[in-house]
N, C-alpha and C positions, 0 to 999 in steps of 0.2 A: 782396294783401288787396283784392278789389274793390270797390267802394262806388260808391253815387249819392251821395255828397257831394254837399250844396249851401253854398255854392257848390263846384264841380270844384278841386280841389287845383290849386295853381298852377305847382308846381314847384319853389317855393323852401322848402329847409328854413330853419323859422324857430329862431330860438335866442337866448341871453341877449345884448341890445345891441339886438336888432331894435325896432321899433315900427312902428305903423300899425293900418289896419282888421283885417287878419288877424290880427294877435296880438289884439286885441279879440275878433275872434269865437273864438279859442282859449281866451282867460278864460272868454266867455259859456259857451262849452260847459262847459268844467270847472266853472263854477260851477252849473251846471243838472245835471251827474252827481252831485253832490253828493246829489241826491234818493236816490241809489242808492247811494253809495259815501261817506257819512258822513265817513271818515278823509282828504278831499278837503279842503284849506282853501279859505276862502273867498279870493276874490281880488278886488282893485280893477280894476275895469274900465277900464284907460285907456289900453290901444295898447301898452303898454311891457312888454317881454318882459326883466322883470328877475328877482332872485335867487327872490322869490316865487313868480312863475310857472313858473320851471326847475324849482322843487321840485316844485310841485303834476304839472306835468308827468312828472317821473319816479315820483312815487305813482301818479298814472294808470298808467303803462305797466307798472309793478311788478304793479298791479291785472290787466291787461289780459292778462300775458304777454307784451307787448313788449320790446325791447331799451330798459331804462331809461339812456337818454342825458340826457332832459331836452331834446331836440330835437322840435322837430314835423315830421316828413317825411310823405312820403305815407301812411304804416301809422298813426301816431299820428292825422294829419288824419282818414282816413276812418273810424277806430276811435271817435274823438272825436265825428264828427257820428253815428256810427250809435247810439251811447248816448244821446246827446242827443234822437235823432228818436224811438226808441224810447220814451222817456220824455214827450216834447213834441208828437209827431208832426213830420212831414218837411215841410222846405221850408225857406226862406232865413229868417233872424233878422237885425235890427238889430245890427251888430256892437259897438255901445256906444260906438264914436268916428266922428268924422265923416270922411268921405271930402273930398279937397282935392286941388287940383292939386298934382303932385307926387308923389301917392302910386302904388303900385303894389301889385299879386297880384290874388287869387281874389276878394275882394268888387268890386274895382274893377272886373274883367273882366265881372262876373256884373250890375253896376248897368249896365255900357255895353250890354251884351247887351237891358237891358230898355228903355234910352234909346233904342235902335236903331230900336224900334217908332216912336219919333217922328222920329228924325233916320237915315233909312237909310243914309245915307253916313259914319255915325259907326263908326270902326275899333275892331273888340272884341280889344285887345290887353292888355286890364289894364295900362295906363299912365293917369292920370289927368292927361292933357295938356289944351291949350287947347282943343281940339275937345271933349272931357267934358265941361270947366268950362261952355262955350259951352252944350252941351245940356242941362246940369243947369239953368241958367240959363234956358231956353226953357220947360222943364216948369215949373219954378219959375213963371214970368209965368201959364203957360197954367192953372194950379192955384191962381192967387191968391197964392201963398208970398210971402215976402221974397224976392225976387229977390238970392243973393249966391254962383250958382256953387257952392255948398257942399251937398253930399248931406249933410245932416244927418236928427236922427231923422224929424222931419215929413214932409221930402221923400222919405225911405225908406219910411216907412209908406204913403205914397202912391203911391210909383214900383211898390210889392209889393202894393198891395191887388186 
């Protein structure tokens, strides 16, 4: 399945036990898809891929005719984005959880690409390391936000404005 998903699938299959902003994004997309598929359960967006998230992914996959394994690989990722964007418009959304040093994934890589406009030397690799933290810190200082190096909702919204 080809998709214009934003952010682009990072390549790591998400499954029960995983956590982070990419899981939060999947939870956001699933909650948004409830407008079209009310049989989907409402999820707590906490970035933790627990049994409730796995069950919701399976329901979604069955509805879409995808392999219902409860894991989010490229096909499920792209389908979730397509469903969400058909309802709410395309573009990147706040993943519902803050991005911090040590995180990895599609949301981190996307944020790095945006931050690279400010810090051209920043590597866009999907790993929230010290250089990404420092770029977020600089962005926060420039935009009069409390500089903590954490990409929270206010920082995200300004970064994607």
